[in-house]
N, C-alpha and C positions, 0 to 999 in steps of 0.2 A: 511514543507519544506519552508525555508525562504531564498530567494536569496538576499544577501546583498553585493555582490562583486561590485567593481566600474564599472560603465558603463552599469550595468544591467538595462534593461528596462522591468519592470514587466508588466504583462498583465493588461489592464485597470481595475481599481477597480470596484467591482460589488456591487450594493446597495442591502442590505438584502431585501428579498422579504417576505411579509406576504401573505401566499398562502392558500386559501381554497382548501383542497384536495377533489375534487369532483370526482364523478364516471367518468365524462368525462376526467379528467386529468389522472386518473388511467388507462383509456383505451389507453392513449397516451404514458404513461411512461413504459418502459420495466423493466425487472428483478429487479433493485435495489429498486424502489419505491414500486413495487408489493410485494417484500419481506418484506418491512417495513409495508405495510398495513396488509398483512397476519399475520405478527408477532403480531401487535396490536390486531387483531381480535381474535387470538387464545390465547391471554393472556400471552405473554412472560414476561420475567423478567422486561423489561422496563428500562428506564434510570432515572437518578436522576434529572428530570425536564428539560431534554434537548429539549423535544418537547411535545406538547399536544397530547391527544388521537386522533386518526384518526376516523372521523365519517362516514366512508364508509366501505363497505365490498367487498371482491373479492374472487373468487374461485380459481384464479391462485396461483401458488406457485413456489418458486425457488428451483430447485433440490438441495438437500443436501446429501452429502455422509454420510454413517454411521460413527459415531465417533469412532476413533481408541482408543484402550486401552492405547495407548501411551500418551493420554491426562493426565491420572493419573500418569503415570510413569514419565512424564516430570515435574510434580509438579507445584504449583502455583507460586513459586519463592518468592523472598524477596520483601515485600511491601514497602521497603524504596527506595527513589530515588537513582539511581546509583547501584542497585543490579544486575549488569550485570553478567551473568555466565562467567566463565573463558573460554578462547578460547580452542578449542579442539586441540589435537596433529596434526591433519590434517586439517588445517584451511579452505581451500577453496573448498574441494571436499570430497565426501564420496562414498564408494561402496554401491550398493543396498543390501538389505537383500535378503535371498534366495528366498522368494516368497512374493506375495502381489498383490493387484489389479493394482498397478502402476509399477510393474516390467517392466523394459525396457524403462521407461519414464525418461527424464532428465528435472529437474526443476532448474532454476537459481533464487536465492533470492539476491536482490540488497539492502543491508542495506544503506540507504541514508546517505551521508556525511561521515565524519571520525572525531573522537574526536581530532586527531592530526592536523586537518586543521588550528586550531587557531594558531599553532606555525609555519605554513608554508604558510603564506598569499601570499608571492611572487610567490610561485609555483602554488597555486590554482587560482591565478588571471591571470595566463597565458591563453591567448585566444586559443580556439580550434574551428575547423570548424564543425558546426552541420548541414550542408547542406543549410539551409535557411539563415544563417548568422554565425557570430562568437560570441562565449560566453565564459565566464570564465570556466576554467578546472573543478572547483568545487566551493562550497561555504562552509562556516562554519556551515550552518544550524542554527536553532533557539534553544531556551531553555525556560524552564519555568521561572517564576519570581524568583523562589527559586534556579535556577541554574542547574536544571537537563537538560542535553544536548539532543537535538534531536538525535545526533549520538549515544549516549548511549541507548536511547530508541530503535532505529532502529536495532541495533546489538542484543539487548536482544530479541526482537520479532523474528528476523531472526533465532537465535539459537533455539527458541521454535518451530518455523515452521519446521526447519530442522529435529528435533526429531520426530515430528508428521508425516512428509512426508516420512522419512526413514522407519518408521514403516509400511507404506503402500507399501514399495518395491521400491520407487523411488531412483534414483541417484540425489543427491542434491548438488549443487555448490553455493558458495557465492562469490560475486564479491570482497568482502574484509571481513576479519574476525579479525580486530584489529591487523593484521599482517604486516601492512605497515605504514610508517610515516605519510602519507597523501593520499588523493584521494581514488581510482583512478579517473582520469578525466572522464567526462561524456561520451566522445567518446569511451574510453576504457571500461567503464561499458557496453555500448551497444555491443561492440566487444566481450566481454566475453560470453554473451548470444548467440551471433551469432555463434561463433566458437565452442561452446558446442553443437550446433544443438538443443537448448533447445525446449522442447515441450510447455513450458510456462515460462515466466519471470515476477516476481512481484518486483517492487521497493518500499520499505517500507519507509514512511516518516511520519512526524507530522508537522502541519502548524504553522505559526507564525503570525496570524492575530490579529485583535483588540479584546479586551475583549467584551464578549457578542456574538461573532461569535462562534458557536458551531457545533459539528457534524463532520462526516467523508465525504470524497468524493473520488471517484476513477477517475483518469485522464486517458483518452483514447487517442491514437494517431489519429490525423487528417490526411487527405490525403495529402501527401507531395511528390513531385517529382522534386527535385532540387539539383544539385551538387551530393554529396555522399548520399543524403537522398532519399529513395523511399519506402514509407510506404504503397503503394497501395494494396499490396498483404496481408498485416497484419491488415488492418483497420477492416475488418469483424470479423476475429477470435479474435482480441484483444477486440472488443466490447463484444463478447460473453463471453470472460474470465472476463472482467470487470463487467458485469452484474451478473455473478455467484459469484464473489468475494463480490460485494456490498450486494447482497441478503443474503448471508451466514454470512457476517460480522454483519448485523443487528440481525440475529437470535442468533449469539453467544454472542454478546456484549450488546445488548439492546440499542445501540446507534442509534440516528436518523441521517438521511442524513443531510448534511450541510444546515444550514439556511442562508448561505451567498454566496454559489457557487453551481451552478447546478440546481437552481430552484426547489429544493425539490426532485430531482431524485437521488442524490448521485453520479451523473456522470458529468464529465466535459471533453470536447475535446479540445486539444491544439496542436499547431504545432510549438511551440517555445522551446521545451525541447529536448536536444540532445540525452538523453537516449532513447527517443521514436523515434525521427526522424531517427536515424541511426540503429534502430533495424530491423532485417529481420525475426524475429520470433515473435509470439504473446507476447505482453508485455503491462503491465499497471503499473501505479503508484497508491498507496493508501496513502492519507493523513488521518491518523487514528483519528485525532482530532486536536484541536487548543491549543497549549502549552501556549498561552498567556491568555487564559480564565481560571479562577480559577476552575470552575467545570470540564471542560475537563482535566485540569492539574491534578486534583485529581485522575482521571481515569488513565491517562497516566503514572503516577508515582506509580501506584499500580501493584505489581507483579501478583496478582490474575487476574486483568483486562487484563494485557498484555498476560496472558495465553489464555484468551478468545479471544483476538484480533488475536493471532496466530492461534487459532483453527478456527475462522471464515474465515481468509484468506486461510488457508490450505484447509478447506472444499470447498471453492470456486474453488480452483485450481483442487482438486480432481473431483469435479462435472464437471468442464470444460473438463478435460482429459478423463473422462469416458463417456462423451456425454449424 
């Protein structure tokens, strides 16, 4: 997720941390880092050099739901950049299947940005109220150095997630499905989840940081009570959702938590994002990797890896909803 609209004041830059992962740190860090430690201990697939082996052990684990057979039916997709599936005939909502562990649950997937935003800069630069201040309606998002847009990535992962979650019986709604010229604005994105009465909302993104910055992180809502924003009731459940997503993302993809945000936990709390500030239901963002780093970009542009990313995020949602 790269915020490049005029007047945007990004959060202060964070210096990459070289962190020894000690037992004491593991004792302090919940879900996401524990999932990473357990993953390394049990000998998972690993990443292509994203982080070194962790030299500690832990008995805790992050709950993971059983993998659905939909993973194979969804397919690994096209490994070429831009291999985004075609939009479905019903772009923003779907009826649940007859049965499944998530029958009766409503999940909203928010594919970050919109490929059409580049042609509608005046519209997306319009300011909207996010409770704590005013921010741009939306931004263009970022892209890899080869031109693969964040908006293409997020919509592709959202489609894969929809297939996986529908197979579990959930009703799945997307905030946009390539069916609108630009946007929606960040306040509308929050409103879609609220009005759906969603049991969980995940906003899918990829970061646009400096080369050498690698890994994923999940953004959690901080406590806000200002103007139209009141996140106090969702801070706790959103953290639980974020921890489940982070832990399962590690297991499915082999990616390490971010080496530049979150201090190795894979979690970051923010109060400057309208999509979180205005939400009244449990919601998190996930930055799946850094599009400006060549090693992360190689993963993000791989259809097979995007399938793993969709599986990990979906497993996290399922784990959260099943308790």
